[in-house]
C-alpha positions, 0 to 999 in steps of 0.5 A, spaced: 475 532 574 480 527 573 486 528 568 486 524 562 492 519 560 498 523 559 504 519 562 507 517 555 507 524 552 514 528 552 516 535 551 517 537 544 524 539 541 524 545 536 525 542 530 519 539 526 514 541 531 507 538 528 511 532 526 513 530 532 506 532 536 503 527 530 508 522 531 507 521 539 500 522 539 499 516 533 504 512 537 500 512 543 493 511 539 497 505 536 499 502 542 492 503 545 494 508 551 487 511 549 482 506 547 476 506 542 471 511 544 475 514 549 477 522 549 484 524 548 487 529 552 484 536 550 488 541 546 490 545 552 493 539 556 497 537 550 500 544 549 502 544 556 505 537 556 508 538 549 510 545 550 508 547 544 502 552 541 495 550 540 496 551 532 501 546 532 497 541 536 491 542 532 495 541 526 497 534 528 490 532 530 487 534 524 492 529 520 490 524 525 483 525 523 485 525 515 487 518 517 481 516 520 484 515 527 480 520 531 474 524 530 473 531 533 466 534 535 465 541 536 465 542 544 465 535 545 473 534 544 477 529 540 475 521 541 479 515 538 475 511 532 475 504 531 482 502 527 479 499 520 482 496 514 480 503 511 484 507 516 490 502 514 489 504 507 489 511 508 495 511 512 499 507 506 496 512 502 499 518 506 506 514 505 506 514 498 508 522 497 514 521 493 515 522 485 510 518 481 515 513 479 518 512 486 511 510 488 511 505 483 517 502 485 515 502 492 509 498 490 513 493 486 518 492 491 512 490 496 509 485 491 516 482 489 516 480 497 509 478 497 507 475 491 513 470 491 511 467 497 504 467 495 505 463 489 510 458 493 504 456 497 499 457 491 503 451 487 501 446 492 494 448 493 491 450 486 485 446 483 483 445 476 478 450 477 483 455 479 487 454 473 481 455 469 480 462 473 487 464 471 486 462 464 480 466 463 484 472 466 489 471 461 484 471 456 482 477 458 489 480 458 490 478 451 483 481 449 485 488 452 492 489 449 490 496 446 486 498 452 491 500 458 486 500 464 482 494 462 489 490 461 491 493 468 484 491 471 485 484 468 493 484 470 491 486 478 485 480 477 491 475 475 495 477 481 489 477 486 487 470 484 494 467 485 493 471 492 487 467 493 489 461 491 495 461 496 489 460 501 492 464 506 487 469 509 492 474 511 495 475 504 488 476 501 486 481 506 493 485 505 491 485 497 484 488 500 487 493 504 491 496 498 487 495 492 487 502 490 494 503 491 496 496 487 491 498 481 493 505 480 500 502 480 498 497 475 495 502 470 501 506 470 506 500 469 502 498 463 502 505 460 509 506 461 511 499 459 506 496 454 502 489 455 507 485 451 512 483 457 506 482 462 503 477 457 509 473 456 510 472 464 503 471 465 503 465 460 509 462 463 506 463 470 500 459 469 504 453 465 509 453 471 503 452 476 500 447 472 506 443 472 506 444 480 514 446 479 514 451 485 522 453 484 520 455 477 513 459 480 517 463 485 523 464 480 518 467 474 514 471 479 521 474 482 523 475 475 517 478 472 517 484 478 524 485 478 524 486 470 519 491 471 522 495 476 529 495 472 525 497 466 522 503 470 528 505 472 531 505 465 525 509 463 527 514 468 534 515 466 532 516 459 527 521 460 531 527 462 535 525 455 529 525 451 527 532 454 533 535 452 533 532 445 526 535 444 528 541 447 
């Protein structure tokens, strides 16, 4: 029987064996060395190619299964699954394993890059109906200041609507993929910082969009997210002191 493709596999060094095996297998999968529906080399073949134990190979394959990149059938080997937006979301979730506040900062840094550009596009493409939608969402924000989860939901809807108004399908798709990450981060932000600052910036953003002022829109969006980042960092610095005072 013809051996399956092994050309891009290298022998593994002794440190972080499972992580190295996982990394090489994932790289091959993402580069299309093994196509959708095709079986990857067997555990025995991988053990020989990498020079590692079966336990190490099995652990790496299990991590790929968690991400939805491969599936293993008893007695049928491991085959490549179709890569989808859900796989991408799982992959992003696997990266979010730092401290909770650091996760939030990571999300906010991403948002600052994407949303400044999105609103820059939106300002020249926005319609009267879009303005009405944003005003409705702002009204929902104002009516839910006492309910963090409801406020966060409206907050997310506001920013997602701007992504849609940009009329760029890739920007909107990115939001679809990481919906869960963004939504969860927004709930945490509202609980930490309250709704007042968000309300002020959302009002200013709508007014700048109405005025068609691209520079103001971009500056406001960047400032909105940067102020939030700095507030969270400040809260992090104060937390140990508060715990010590309450001890």
